[in-house]
Backbone of each chain as ProteinMPNN parsed JSONL, in Angstrom:
{"seq_chain_A": "XXXXXXXXXXXXXXXXXXXXXXXXXXXXXXXXXXXXXXXXXXXXXXXXXXXXXXXXXXXXXXXXXXXXXXXXXXXXXXXXXXXXXXXXX", "coords_chain_A": {"N_chain_A": [[0.832, -1.205, 0.0], [1.972, 1.21, 0.772], [3.68, 1.507, -1.296], [2.094, 2.28, -3.511], [1.101, 4.716, -2.596], [3.475, 6.126, -2.398], [4.219, 6.228, -5.084], [2.149, 7.805, -6.056], [2.618, 10.203, -4.65], [5.126, 10.845, -5.648], [4.437, 11.324, -8.329], [2.749, 13.56, -8.023], [4.474, 15.541, -6.902], [6.383, 15.658, -8.896], [4.898, 16.584, -11.066], [4.216, 19.052, -10.008], [6.743, 20.208, -10.005], [7.149, 20.47, -12.739], [5.169, 22.376, -13.302], [6.258, 24.539, -11.901], [8.56, 24.929, -13.402], [7.468, 25.734, -15.814], [6.399, 28.156, -14.948], [8.714, 29.526, -14.399], [9.749, 29.945, -16.954], [7.637, 31.251, -18.309], [6.707, 34.059, -17.116], [5.266, 36.981, -15.602], [6.958, 38.795, -14.346], [10.136, 39.426, -12.671], [9.979, 38.828, -9.994], [8.1, 36.839, -9.768], [9.526, 34.777, -10.871], [11.508, 34.332, -8.976], [9.914, 33.447, -6.897], [8.915, 31.089, -8.047], [11.297, 29.639, -8.243], [11.895, 29.276, -5.536], [9.728, 27.683, -4.741], [10.308, 25.501, -6.298], [12.645, 24.497, -5.101], [11.554, 23.644, -2.672], [9.827, 21.635, -3.569], [11.724, 19.878, -4.595], [13.03, 19.107, -2.28], [10.988, 17.614, -1.089], [10.835, 15.536, -2.986], [13.361, 14.37, -2.65], [13.194, 13.386, -0.016], [11.131, 11.549, -0.342], [12.406, 9.777, -2.085], [14.338, 8.848, -0.361], [12.706, 7.327, 1.346], [11.854, 5.285, -0.414], [14.266, 4.01, -0.987], [15.039, 3.046, 1.447], [16.966, 4.399, 2.923], [18.811, 6.512, 5.074], [20.387, 8.457, 4.152], [19.648, 10.533, 2.579], [18.595, 12.612, 3.982], [20.441, 14.443, 4.872], [21.151, 15.592, 2.468], [18.705, 16.754, 1.84], [18.474, 18.595, 3.905], [20.634, 20.265, 3.34], [19.768, 21.259, 0.898], [17.528, 22.686, 1.737], [18.713, 24.71, 3.255], [20.472, 26.04, 1.396], [18.587, 26.797, -0.477], [16.968, 28.6, 0.924], [18.859, 30.613, 1.544], [19.626, 31.429, -1.024], [17.226, 32.429, -2.05], [16.762, 34.593, -0.335], [19.03, 36.126, -0.924], [18.569, 36.738, -3.602], [16.193, 38.24, -3.438], [17.111, 40.373, -1.953], [18.895, 41.416, -3.742], [17.159, 42.278, -5.753], [15.801, 44.22, -4.318], [17.793, 46.1, -3.469], [19.814, 46.206, -5.347], [22.184, 45.112, -4.738], [23.967, 42.723, -2.813], [25.551, 42.203, -0.449], [26.108, 44.795, 1.618]], "CA_chain_A": [[0.0, 0.0, 0.0], [2.872, 2.363, 0.804], [4.276, 1.625, -2.629], [1.2, 3.077, -4.368], [1.067, 6.088, -2.078], [4.748, 6.752, -2.775], [4.169, 6.533, -6.519], [1.238, 8.942, -6.214], [3.272, 11.426, -4.171], [6.174, 11.155, -6.63], [3.79, 11.922, -9.508], [2.252, 14.893, -7.669], [5.545, 16.527, -6.757], [7.016, 15.814, -10.203], [4.029, 17.467, -11.852], [4.394, 20.38, -9.427], [8.034, 20.7, -10.49], [6.933, 20.898, -14.127], [4.427, 23.639, -13.236], [7.207, 25.583, -11.498], [9.443, 25.173, -14.547], [6.688, 26.54, -16.752], [6.269, 29.501, -14.396], [10.007, 30.203, -14.526], [9.93, 30.386, -18.341], [6.579, 32.191, -18.676], [6.322, 34.798, -15.915], [5.108, 38.407, -15.888], [8.013, 39.622, -13.771], [11.252, 38.678, -12.087], [9.612, 38.391, -8.647], [7.443, 35.542, -9.927], [10.556, 33.766, -11.139], [12.126, 34.005, -7.681], [8.922, 32.644, -6.166], [8.883, 29.758, -8.66], [12.528, 28.943, -7.858], [11.754, 28.887, -4.133], [8.809, 26.541, -4.714], [11.011, 24.38, -6.911], [13.533, 23.934, -4.075], [10.723, 22.931, -1.691], [9.378, 20.4, -4.211], [12.865, 18.964, -4.715], [13.245, 18.534, -0.933], [9.979, 16.557, -0.927], [11.226, 14.394, -3.826], [14.521, 13.718, -2.024], [12.747, 12.611, 1.154], [10.388, 10.395, -0.876], [13.386, 8.823, -2.598], [14.923, 8.23, 0.819], [11.799, 6.278, 1.836], [11.854, 4.138, -1.337], [15.536, 3.271, -0.963], [15.28, 2.671, 2.85], [18.263, 4.922, 3.331], [18.714, 7.789, 5.761], [21.454, 9.31, 3.654], [19.132, 11.654, 1.796], [18.149, 13.708, 4.838], [21.488, 15.468, 4.86], [21.012, 16.307, 1.194], [17.499, 17.585, 1.92], [18.778, 19.713, 4.807], [21.496, 21.198, 2.6], [18.924, 21.924, -0.096], [16.686, 23.67, 2.428], [19.523, 25.87, 3.638], [20.931, 26.814, 0.235], [17.409, 27.393, -1.106], [16.586, 29.79, 1.701], [19.863, 31.677, 1.402], [19.616, 31.965, -2.383], [16.031, 33.264, -2.221], [16.985, 35.855, 0.379], [20.022, 36.905, -1.666], [17.942, 37.235, -4.829], [15.263, 39.309, -3.064], [17.934, 41.515, -1.538], [19.448, 41.986, -4.971], [16.085, 43.028, -6.421], [15.458, 45.391, -3.509], [18.835, 47.093, -3.284], [20.809, 46.18, -6.41], [23.429, 44.738, -4.09], [23.623, 41.68, -1.845], [26.199, 42.534, 0.823], [26.451, 46.219, 1.556]], "C_chain_A": [[0.871, 1.261, 0.0], [3.454, 2.613, -0.573], [3.416, 2.519, -3.531], [1.156, 4.531, -3.916], [2.336, 6.836, -2.458], [4.743, 7.144, -4.24], [3.294, 7.755, -6.768], [1.924, 10.248, -5.802], [4.388, 11.841, -5.119], [5.566, 11.867, -7.838], [3.343, 13.344, -9.218], [3.385, 15.901, -7.62], [6.295, 16.726, -8.073], [6.222, 16.748, -11.093], [4.144, 18.905, -11.346], [5.686, 21.025, -9.896], [7.917, 21.188, -11.928], [6.184, 22.226, -14.169], [5.372, 24.798, -12.89], [8.122, 25.961, -12.653], [8.736, 26.032, -15.582], [6.606, 27.981, -16.261], [7.592, 30.261, -14.484], [10.186, 30.722, -15.951], [8.902, 31.444, -18.73], [6.113, 32.893, -17.412], [6.197, 36.274, -16.249], [6.228, 39.278, -15.332], [9.063, 38.779, -13.089], [10.893, 38.153, -10.695], [8.925, 37.03, -8.706], [8.449, 34.428, -10.181], [11.243, 33.364, -9.845], [11.194, 33.104, -6.878], [8.875, 31.215, -6.708], [10.129, 28.967, -8.293], [12.447, 28.448, -6.423], [10.842, 27.662, -4.006], [9.472, 25.29, -5.268], [11.922, 23.695, -5.891], [12.718, 23.112, -3.077], [10.241, 21.608, -2.286], [10.514, 19.384, -4.318], [13.186, 18.337, -3.361], [12.259, 17.388, -0.706], [10.361, 15.33, -1.748], [12.397, 13.635, -3.213], [14.089, 12.849, -0.852], [11.966, 11.379, 0.697], [11.351, 9.337, -1.405], [14.104, 8.117, -1.452], [14.044, 7.118, 1.377], [11.865, 5.07, 0.907], [13.145, 3.343, -1.248], [15.935, 2.869, 0.452], [16.598, 3.223, 3.373], [18.088, 6.28, 3.984], [19.712, 8.804, 5.258], [20.909, 10.588, 3.027], [18.665, 12.82, 2.648], [19.168, 14.829, 4.884], [21.385, 16.295, 3.594], [19.81, 17.245, 1.25], [17.742, 18.812, 2.801], [19.635, 20.759, 4.096], [20.687, 21.965, 1.566], [18.074, 23.003, 0.556], [17.488, 24.921, 2.752], [19.924, 26.693, 2.425], [19.75, 27.468, -0.475], [16.993, 28.658, -0.406], [17.559, 30.924, 1.458], [19.808, 32.273, 0.002], [18.385, 32.834, -2.621], [16.211, 34.617, -1.548], [17.961, 36.737, -0.389], [19.399, 37.509, -2.914], [16.985, 38.401, -4.518], [16.022, 40.572, -2.675], [18.503, 42.206, -2.772], [18.397, 42.803, -5.712], [15.791, 44.316, -5.655], [16.519, 46.482, -3.586], [19.816, 47.174, -4.439], [22.172, 45.747, -5.921], [23.075, 43.687, -3.043], [24.229, 41.984, -0.483], [26.657, 43.975, 0.745], [27.536, 46.551, 2.571]], "O_chain_A": [[0.561, 2.245, -0.672], [3.692, 3.752, -0.974], [3.931, 3.398, -4.223], [1.171, 5.453, -4.732], [2.296, 8.019, -2.796], [5.193, 8.228, -4.611], [3.631, 8.626, -7.57], [1.832, 11.26, -6.497], [4.586, 13.029, -5.373], [6.096, 12.872, -8.314], [3.523, 14.237, -10.045], [3.295, 16.979, -8.208], [6.788, 17.82, -8.349], [6.785, 17.594, -11.787], [4.168, 19.853, -12.131], [5.734, 22.227, -10.154], [8.513, 22.2, -12.295], [6.512, 23.103, -14.969], [5.308, 25.874, -13.483], [8.427, 27.134, -12.868], [9.33, 26.944, -16.156], [6.727, 28.918, -17.05], [7.603, 31.484, -14.625], [10.714, 31.816, -16.146], [9.239, 32.421, -19.4], [5.232, 32.396, -16.71], [6.94, 36.779, -17.091], [6.426, 40.397, -15.806], [8.906, 37.567, -12.943], [11.442, 37.142, -10.259], [9.121, 36.18, -7.838], [8.253, 33.287, -9.762], [11.53, 32.185, -9.634], [11.626, 32.129, -6.262], [8.805, 30.253, -5.943], [10.048, 27.762, -8.057], [12.876, 27.334, -6.12], [11.141, 26.727, -3.263], [9.244, 24.179, -4.791], [11.971, 22.467, -5.821], [13.129, 22.022, -2.68], [10.242, 20.581, -1.606], [10.301, 18.183, -4.153], [13.571, 17.169, -3.294], [12.63, 16.329, -0.2], [10.229, 14.203, -1.27], [12.429, 12.405, -3.246], [14.552, 11.718, -0.704], [12.112, 10.298, 1.268], [11.139, 8.142, -1.2], [14.439, 6.937, -1.554], [14.549, 6.09, 1.828], [11.927, 3.938, 1.385], [13.128, 2.124, -1.415], [17.054, 2.397, 0.656], [17.268, 2.578, 4.179], [17.309, 7.106, 3.509], [19.878, 9.875, 5.842], [21.608, 11.599, 2.949], [18.37, 13.894, 2.125], [18.816, 16.008, 4.929], [21.508, 17.519, 3.619], [19.872, 18.38, 0.777], [17.285, 19.914, 2.496], [19.41, 21.963, 4.222], [20.884, 23.165, 1.374], [17.912, 24.094, 0.01], [17.022, 26.043, 2.555], [19.741, 27.91, 2.414], [19.883, 28.566, -1.015], [16.701, 29.67, -1.044], [17.154, 32.056, 1.197], [19.929, 33.488, -0.155], [18.468, 33.853, -3.306], [15.861, 35.655, -2.11], [17.757, 37.946, -0.499], [19.67, 38.662, -3.249], [16.963, 39.408, -5.227], [15.628, 41.686, -3.02], [18.578, 43.433, -2.829], [18.688, 43.879, -6.235], [15.563, 45.368, -6.253], [16.191, 47.657, -3.748], [20.59, 48.129, -4.509], [23.186, 45.972, -6.58], [22.001, 43.749, -2.446], [23.52, 42.021, 0.523], [27.488, 44.333, -0.09], [27.958, 47.703, 2.669]]}, "seq_chain_B": "XXXXXXXXXXXXXXXXXXXXXXXXXXXXXXXXXXXXXXXXXXXXXXXXXXXXXXXXXXXXXXXXXXXXXXXXXXXXXXXXXXXXXXXXXXXXXXXXXXXXXXXXXXXXXXXXXXXXXXXXXXXXXXXXXXXXXXXXXXX", "coords_chain_B": {"N_chain_B": [[-1.453, -4.02, 13.623], [0.741, -3.328, 12.086], [-0.597, -2.909, 9.717], [-2.233, -0.757, 10.326], [-0.33, 1.256, 10.755], [0.77, 1.351, 8.229], [-1.42, 2.242, 6.749], [-1.799, 4.79, 7.868], [0.594, 6.06, 7.147], [0.406, 5.947, 4.376], [-1.888, 7.492, 3.91], [-0.976, 9.971, 4.839], [1.049, 10.434, 2.971], [-0.415, 10.607, 0.576], [-2.08, 12.805, 1.092], [-0.124, 14.753, 1.427], [0.985, 14.795, -1.135], [-1.209, 15.745, -2.641], [-1.524, 18.296, -1.501], [0.946, 19.446, -2.171], [0.761, 19.448, -4.96], [-1.442, 21.126, -5.337], [-0.409, 23.507, -4.335], [1.638, 24.05, -6.211], [0.124, 24.238, -8.497], [-1.458, 26.417, -7.945], [0.369, 28.426, -8.288], [0.4, 28.721, -11.009], [-2.257, 29.276, -11.583], [-3.453, 31.401, -10.13], [-4.347, 34.952, -10.173], [-2.595, 37.364, -9.798], [0.679, 38.566, -8.634], [0.774, 39.007, -5.812], [-1.346, 37.45, -4.843], [-0.55, 35.031, -5.838], [1.581, 34.49, -4.254], [0.601, 33.24, -2.017], [-0.017, 30.541, -2.551], [2.373, 28.73, -2.961], [3.81, 29.223, -0.567], [2.204, 28.412, 1.52], [0.528, 26.066, 0.958], [2.391, 24.304, -0.272], [4.366, 24.144, 1.677], [2.965, 22.807, 3.664], [2.566, 20.388, 2.338], [5.217, 19.405, 2.107], [5.779, 19.166, 4.812], [3.989, 17.087, 5.498], [5.08, 14.938, 4.005], [7.549, 14.713, 5.294], [6.824, 14.003, 7.899], [5.584, 11.569, 7.38], [7.793, 10.135, 6.471], [9.349, 10.095, 8.79], [7.701, 8.534, 10.495], [7.703, 6.171, 9.021], [10.43, 5.322, 9.081], [10.657, 4.976, 11.768], [8.794, 2.957, 12.476], [9.061, 0.828, 10.606], [11.793, 0.473, 10.173], [12.862, 0.645, 12.623], [14.331, 2.672, 13.764], [14.479, 5.817, 15.211], [14.616, 8.871, 13.764], [15.763, 12.219, 13.945], [16.205, 13.985, 12.007], [14.258, 14.643, 10.117], [12.427, 16.133, 11.542], [13.981, 18.292, 12.09], [14.385, 19.333, 9.505], [11.743, 19.952, 8.853], [11.162, 21.895, 10.81], [12.998, 23.855, 10.095], [12.134, 24.521, 7.499], [9.546, 25.461, 8.036], [10.135, 27.636, 9.551], [11.538, 29.27, 7.793], [9.874, 29.725, 5.595], [7.854, 31.842, 5.991], [9.616, 34.02, 6.136], [10.881, 34.131, 3.633], [8.592, 34.585, 2.099], [7.771, 37.074, 3.027], [9.979, 38.627, 2.226], [9.85, 38.356, -0.555], [7.39, 39.52, -1.11], [7.964, 42.097, -0.291], [9.976, 42.802, -2.113], [8.465, 42.75, -4.454], [6.628, 44.811, -3.932], [8.303, 47.037, -3.817], [9.418, 47.04, -6.332], [7.311, 47.32, -8.131], [6.021, 49.633, -7.288], [4.874, 51.837, -8.453], [2.885, 50.923, -10.194], [1.077, 49.262, -8.744], [-1.829, 49.501, -6.668], [-1.986, 50.198, -3.372], [-3.976, 49.268, -0.581], [-5.536, 51.424, 1.891], [-3.988, 51.879, 5.086], [-5.468, 52.41, 7.348], [-4.628, 53.544, 9.643], [-2.725, 56.193, 11.265], [-0.105, 56.11, 10.382], [1.658, 55.182, 7.38], [2.396, 52.552, 4.96], [4.815, 50.346, 6.24], [7.032, 49.557, 4.774], [7.556, 51.591, 2.963], [8.412, 53.623, 4.477], [10.78, 55.152, 4.653], [10.625, 57.038, 2.695], [8.96, 59.042, 3.522], [9.301, 59.687, 6.257], [11.91, 60.075, 8.746], [12.608, 57.68, 9.745], [14.419, 54.752, 9.397], [13.916, 51.635, 8.226], [15.371, 48.324, 8.628], [15.752, 46.867, 6.233], [15.584, 48.754, 4.199], [17.564, 50.526, 4.512], [19.738, 53.261, 3.991], [22.97, 53.533, 2.422], [25.584, 53.19, 4.723], [27.376, 55.822, 6.309], [30.93, 56.374, 6.127], [32.897, 55.326, 8.909], [33.857, 57.645, 11.431], [37.202, 58.65, 11.633], [39.468, 58.254, 14.303], [41.337, 60.791, 15.725], [44.817, 60.733, 16.322], [46.527, 61.205, 19.402]], "CA_chain_B": [[-0.622, -2.866, 13.982], [1.513, -2.96, 10.892], [-1.536, -2.42, 8.696], [-2.667, 0.599, 10.722], [0.787, 2.185, 10.488], [0.903, 1.489, 6.778], [-2.527, 3.091, 6.291], [-1.559, 6.186, 8.266], [1.684, 6.616, 6.34], [-0.089, 6.125, 3.005], [-2.784, 8.655, 3.898], [-0.142, 11.176, 4.958], [1.752, 10.653, 1.707], [-1.372, 11.048, -0.444], [-2.487, 14.178, 1.421], [1.012, 15.631, 1.142], [1.092, 14.941, -2.582], [-2.289, 16.612, -3.107], [-1.228, 19.676, -1.093], [2.056, 19.946, -2.983], [0.27, 19.71, -6.321], [-2.307, 22.317, -5.283], [0.464, 24.664, -4.184], [2.318, 24.365, -7.464], [-0.886, 24.616, -9.486], [-1.864, 27.78, -7.617], [1.367, 29.318, -8.865], [-0.003, 28.986, -12.4], [-3.668, 29.596, -11.747], [-3.914, 32.631, -9.478], [-4.24, 36.063, -11.136], [-1.444, 38.281, -9.751], [1.808, 38.101, -7.814], [0.499, 39.0, -4.381], [-2.164, 36.276, -4.518], [0.248, 33.84, -6.164], [2.503, 34.266, -3.138], [-0.013, 32.398, -0.992], [-0.077, 29.11, -2.882], [3.554, 27.935, -2.623], [4.328, 29.369, 0.789], [1.38, 27.733, 2.516], [0.143, 24.696, 0.594], [3.551, 23.449, -0.51], [5.02, 23.886, 2.963], [2.187, 21.761, 4.327], [2.855, 19.142, 1.627], [6.533, 18.908, 2.504], [5.65, 18.733, 6.197], [3.354, 15.771, 5.491], [6.053, 13.947, 3.531], [8.601, 14.512, 6.296], [6.256, 13.252, 9.027], [5.414, 10.197, 6.9], [9.121, 9.522, 6.438], [9.742, 9.856, 10.178], [6.925, 7.377, 10.98], [8.15, 4.976, 8.298], [11.717, 4.849, 9.591], [10.482, 4.595, 13.166], [8.016, 1.734, 12.63], [9.509, -0.288, 9.779], [13.242, 0.277, 10.246], [13.217, 0.549, 14.029], [15.203, 3.752, 14.267], [13.794, 7.118, 15.208], [15.583, 9.901, 13.382], [15.271, 13.571, 14.198], [16.549, 14.85, 10.87], [13.05, 15.127, 9.453], [11.853, 17.199, 12.374], [14.877, 19.435, 11.894], [14.09, 19.923, 8.191], [10.404, 20.559, 8.943], [11.257, 23.133, 11.579], [13.73, 24.849, 9.307], [11.279, 24.984, 6.398], [8.415, 26.235, 8.561], [10.644, 28.918, 10.032], [12.034, 30.13, 6.722], [8.848, 30.03, 4.583], [7.317, 33.203, 6.141], [10.647, 35.031, 5.882], [11.023, 34.292, 2.18], [7.356, 35.193, 1.575], [7.829, 38.496, 3.363], [10.981, 39.295, 1.396], [9.387, 38.392, -1.942], [6.335, 40.542, -1.164], [8.627, 43.391, -0.19], [10.635, 43.063, -3.395], [7.415, 43.061, -5.428], [6.053, 46.133, -3.635], [9.233, 48.104, -4.159], [9.695, 47.034, -7.769], [6.142, 47.793, -8.869], [5.295, 50.55, -6.391], [4.116, 52.808, -9.248], [1.726, 50.314, -10.851], [0.07, 48.65, -7.869], [-2.551, 50.378, -5.739], [-2.055, 49.562, -2.061], [-5.102, 49.74, 0.222], [-5.201, 52.293, 3.013], [-3.684, 51.082, 6.277], [-6.48, 52.64, 8.367], [-4.035, 54.215, 10.802], [-2.053, 57.44, 10.904], [1.131, 55.824, 9.65], [1.469, 54.472, 6.128], [3.008, 51.231, 4.891], [6.127, 50.415, 6.887], [8.128, 49.384, 3.807], [7.865, 52.839, 2.261], [8.543, 54.633, 5.517], [11.937, 56.03, 4.503], [10.358, 58.108, 1.741], [8.189, 60.118, 4.133], [9.844, 60.096, 7.553], [13.342, 59.863, 8.906], [12.824, 56.345, 10.297], [14.942, 53.851, 8.382], [13.86, 50.207, 8.554], [16.641, 47.643, 8.375], [15.918, 46.414, 4.86], [15.66, 49.839, 3.234], [18.513, 51.487, 5.049], [20.672, 53.787, 2.996], [24.351, 53.121, 2.635], [26.103, 53.839, 5.931], [28.501, 56.73, 6.102], [32.168, 55.792, 6.664], [33.083, 55.618, 10.333], [34.813, 58.744, 11.626], [38.512, 58.194, 12.122], [39.822, 58.918, 15.561], [42.651, 61.472, 15.584], [45.793, 60.288, 17.311], [47.054, 62.28, 20.245]], "C_chain_B": [[0.139, -2.365, 12.769], [0.615, -2.342, 9.83], [-1.986, -0.997, 9.019], [-1.577, 1.619, 10.411], [0.916, 2.428, 8.996], [-0.185, 2.409, 6.224], [-2.27, 4.554, 6.622], [-0.492, 6.809, 7.384], [1.207, 6.877, 4.915], [-1.003, 7.335, 2.912], [-1.996, 9.955, 3.976], [0.531, 11.492, 3.635], [0.808, 11.189, 0.647], [-1.797, 12.486, -0.182], [-1.366, 15.153, 1.103], [1.16, 15.857, -0.355], [0.037, 15.879, -3.126], [-1.993, 18.069, -2.755], [-0.09, 20.268, -1.92], [1.611, 20.297, -4.382], [-0.593, 20.965, -6.353], [-1.463, 23.583, -5.162], [1.135, 25.055, -5.479], [1.329, 24.785, -8.538], [-1.373, 26.038, -9.234], [-0.909, 28.811, -8.169], [1.036, 29.647, -10.321], [-1.357, 29.667, -12.475], [-4.036, 30.992, -11.253], [-3.542, 33.877, -10.283], [-3.026, 36.976, -11.004], [-0.464, 37.88, -8.656], [1.475, 38.012, -6.337], [-0.403, 37.832, -3.982], [-1.39, 34.993, -4.805], [1.196, 33.492, -5.039], [1.933, 33.285, -2.118], [0.132, 30.91, -1.281], [1.185, 28.349, -2.483], [3.948, 28.032, -1.167], [3.476, 28.641, 1.812], [1.109, 26.283, 2.138], [1.357, 23.798, 0.414], [4.308, 23.158, 0.77], [4.298, 22.768, 3.714], [2.454, 20.399, 3.675], [4.179, 18.553, 2.048], [6.499, 18.436, 3.951], [5.031, 17.342, 6.3], [4.309, 14.673, 5.069], [7.086, 13.654, 4.615], [8.068, 13.732, 7.493], [6.038, 11.794, 8.63], [6.742, 9.454, 6.898], [9.592, 9.176, 7.847], [9.033, 8.617, 10.735], [7.425, 6.092, 10.329], [9.444, 4.439, 8.877], [11.603, 4.393, 11.038], [9.849, 3.211, 13.252], [8.622, 0.571, 11.85], [11.01, -0.527, 9.838], [13.719, 0.238, 11.696], [14.164, 1.607, 14.527], [14.473, 5.084, 14.109], [14.829, 8.185, 14.88], [14.952, 11.284, 13.52], [15.567, 14.517, 13.047], [15.31, 15.469, 10.242], [12.436, 16.294, 10.213], [12.657, 18.478, 12.216], [14.55, 20.134, 10.577], [12.732, 20.612, 8.226], [10.462, 21.885, 9.666], [11.927, 24.226, 10.77], [12.854, 25.41, 8.197], [10.154, 25.863, 6.916], [8.868, 27.57, 9.126], [10.981, 29.843, 8.881], [10.956, 30.508, 5.708], [8.233, 31.424, 4.77], [8.339, 34.28, 5.819], [10.802, 35.248, 4.385], [9.786, 34.95, 1.591], [7.358, 36.686, 1.823], [8.798, 39.236, 2.46], [10.509, 39.411, -0.043], [8.295, 39.455, -2.099], [6.938, 41.937, -1.137], [9.288, 43.768, -1.511], [9.606, 43.45, -4.448], [6.865, 44.465, -5.203], [6.997, 47.25, -4.032], [9.463, 48.188, -5.655], [8.535, 47.627, -8.556], [5.343, 48.785, -8.03], [4.49, 51.587, -7.177], [2.816, 52.193, -9.778], [0.648, 49.868, -9.871], [-0.532, 49.691, -6.939], [-2.643, 49.643, -4.404], [-3.267, 50.102, -1.311], [-4.627, 50.6, 1.387], [-4.973, 51.462, 4.263], [-4.715, 51.274, 7.38], [-5.935, 53.271, 9.622], [-3.357, 55.498, 10.323], [-0.815, 57.19, 10.049], [0.815, 55.011, 8.391], [2.096, 53.096, 6.169], [4.445, 51.305, 5.37], [7.267, 50.286, 5.878], [8.51, 50.67, 3.121], [8.127, 53.979, 3.224], [9.661, 55.631, 5.221], [11.698, 57.146, 3.488], [9.655, 59.288, 2.403], [8.801, 60.605, 5.438], [11.334, 59.784, 7.612], [13.654, 58.467, 9.434], [13.299, 55.433, 9.183], [14.801, 52.409, 8.844], [15.145, 49.524, 8.104], [16.833, 47.351, 6.893], [16.117, 47.564, 3.884], [16.622, 50.927, 3.712], [19.438, 51.988, 3.939], [22.091, 53.4, 3.365], [24.958, 53.907, 3.795], [27.301, 54.723, 5.587], [29.757, 56.09, 6.678], [32.395, 56.238, 8.098], [34.125, 56.729, 10.507], [36.125, 58.238, 12.209], [38.911, 58.993, 13.341], [41.234, 59.541, 15.416], [43.595, 61.001, 16.679], [46.325, 61.469, 18.114], [48.549, 62.133, 20.391]], "O_chain_B": [[0.178, -1.172, 12.469], [0.993, -1.395, 9.14], [-2.107, -0.148, 8.136], [-1.847, 2.696, 9.88], [1.14, 3.553, 8.55], [0.072, 3.241, 5.354], [-2.484, 5.442, 5.796], [-0.639, 7.941, 6.924], [1.554, 7.893, 4.313], [-0.917, 8.115, 1.963], [-2.299, 10.92, 3.275], [0.589, 12.648, 3.215], [1.157, 12.105, -0.097], [-1.87, 13.296, -1.106], [-1.607, 16.24, 0.578], [1.427, 16.975, -0.796], [0.333, 16.72, -3.975], [-2.179, 18.966, -3.577], [-0.14, 21.43, -2.321], [2.024, 21.316, -4.937], [-0.493, 21.773, -7.277], [-1.751, 24.599, -5.795], [1.202, 26.235, -5.822], [1.658, 25.601, -9.399], [-1.665, 26.779, -10.173], [-1.306, 29.933, -8.483], [1.359, 30.732, -10.804], [-1.583, 30.529, -13.324], [-4.837, 31.685, -11.88], [-2.54, 33.872, -10.998], [-2.455, 37.345, -12.031], [-0.732, 36.982, -7.859], [1.851, 37.045, -5.674], [-0.244, 37.278, -2.894], [-1.549, 33.993, -4.105], [1.576, 32.332, -4.879], [2.681, 32.583, -1.437], [0.373, 30.113, -0.375], [1.081, 27.388, -1.721], [4.376, 27.04, -0.576], [3.977, 28.282, 2.877], [1.422, 25.371, 2.904], [1.364, 22.662, 0.887], [4.836, 22.06, 0.945], [4.928, 21.9, 4.318], [2.555, 19.384, 4.363], [4.276, 17.356, 2.318], [7.115, 17.425, 4.289], [5.484, 16.513, 7.089], [4.355, 13.608, 5.685], [7.456, 12.501, 4.836], [8.776, 12.889, 8.046], [6.271, 10.887, 9.429], [6.808, 8.285, 7.278], [10.16, 8.108, 8.078], [9.659, 7.76, 11.36], [7.558, 5.06, 10.986], [9.558, 3.242, 9.141], [12.358, 3.53, 11.485], [10.315, 2.371, 14.022], [8.695, -0.547, 12.361], [11.457, -1.643, 9.573], [14.854, -0.156, 11.967], [14.746, 1.462, 15.602], [13.939, 5.42, 13.051], [15.794, 8.379, 15.619], [13.769, 11.481, 13.245], [15.227, 15.699, 13.097], [15.298, 16.645, 9.88], [11.994, 17.287, 9.635], [12.116, 19.583, 12.208], [14.449, 21.359, 10.522], [12.574, 21.714, 7.701], [9.895, 22.879, 9.213], [11.482, 25.374, 10.759], [12.826, 26.62, 7.972], [9.837, 26.891, 6.317], [8.093, 28.525, 9.178], [10.75, 31.05, 8.958], [11.102, 31.518, 5.019], [8.096, 32.143, 3.78], [7.986, 35.335, 5.292], [10.849, 36.384, 3.912], [9.896, 35.78, 0.689], [6.995, 37.473, 0.948], [8.5, 40.33, 1.98], [10.731, 40.435, -0.689], [8.271, 40.194, -3.083], [6.498, 42.837, -1.851], [9.177, 44.904, -1.972], [9.835, 44.363, -5.242], [6.659, 45.22, -6.154], [6.562, 48.291, -4.525], [9.677, 49.274, -6.193], [8.744, 48.35, -9.53], [4.112, 48.772, -8.064], [3.535, 52.159, -6.649], [1.777, 52.852, -9.808], [-0.543, 50.062, -10.117], [0.137, 50.62, -6.487], [-3.29, 48.601, -4.304], [-3.555, 51.295, -1.403], [-3.474, 50.518, 1.811], [-5.662, 50.468, 4.492], [-4.845, 50.421, 8.257], [-6.681, 53.514, 10.571], [-3.406, 55.843, 9.142], [-0.513, 57.944, 9.125], [-0.158, 54.258, 8.344], [2.311, 52.527, 7.24], [5.203, 52.192, 4.977], [8.347, 50.837, 6.09], [9.665, 50.841, 2.73], [8.075, 55.151, 2.849], [9.518, 56.821, 5.502], [12.476, 58.097, 3.421], [9.738, 60.413, 1.911], [8.82, 61.807, 5.702], [11.926, 59.295, 6.65], [14.822, 58.098, 9.56], [12.657, 55.344, 8.136], [15.5, 51.994, 9.768], [15.908, 50.068, 7.306], [17.919, 47.55, 6.348], [16.752, 47.383, 2.845], [16.491, 52.096, 3.349], [19.858, 51.227, 3.068], [22.364, 52.99, 4.493], [24.859, 55.133, 3.846], [28.108, 54.414, 4.711], [29.659, 55.326, 7.638], [32.121, 57.383, 8.457], [35.144, 56.749, 9.817], [36.131, 57.478, 13.177], [38.729, 60.209, 13.416], [42.185, 58.863, 15.027], [43.198, 60.887, 17.839], [46.54, 62.564, 17.594], [49.186, 62.943, 21.065]]}, "name": "protein", "num_of_chains": 2, "seq": "XXXXXXXXXXXXXXXXXXXXXXXXXXXXXXXXXXXXXXXXXXXXXXXXXXXXXXXXXXXXXXXXXXXXXXXXXXXXXXXXXXXXXXXXXXXXXXXXXXXXXXXXXXXXXXXXXXXXXXXXXXXXXXXXXXXXXXXXXXXXXXXXXXXXXXXXXXXXXXXXXXXXXXXXXXXXXXXXXXXXXXXXXXXXXXXXXXXXXXXXXXXXXXXXXXXXXXXXXXXXXXXXXXXX"}
């Protein structure tokens, strides 16, 4: 039963990733692209954790944690760049 | 017992998948940036939280080891999602401040993000470049 649920969740998050990719290419402004990138990172974290469950390995949590941190920092840096035209003042 | 755990984990996974899909679909569907901000920051965060809790239960019940990494990732994501949403909204407001019509705040003071244009109060994010520190003359 878990197998089917995992497949369903994989399909959902993969489709979500495709939606984000579409939004990155077709967006009305740069802020929407940043938002789509942030969502993409979150979806990738979910995919990594799901893959960790399928392969019975706890190794992917470190990768997910690193993704969460770098995703947050990159979004903040991008927003700061849009706001000020500079990241570290 | 095993069947109950399996059912709970499967339900969590399915709910998480639906929430994640709704969050990403809202990014396409909703009409403008400020409303689009809601979909990923709330629904997708909930989806990832569901996946992480399902993973924690799975490793606890079927592998016999309780790991705290998932809780750490969940906490980190739930802490950072509002911050990124706030920053993105701020960037949008400053970038398109001419086009968008902001509603009245209903108080004496205006929107805090645009404070530095009217008063002398400088919020942290919109602070102007600091003047060079005065050098101390040697005696």
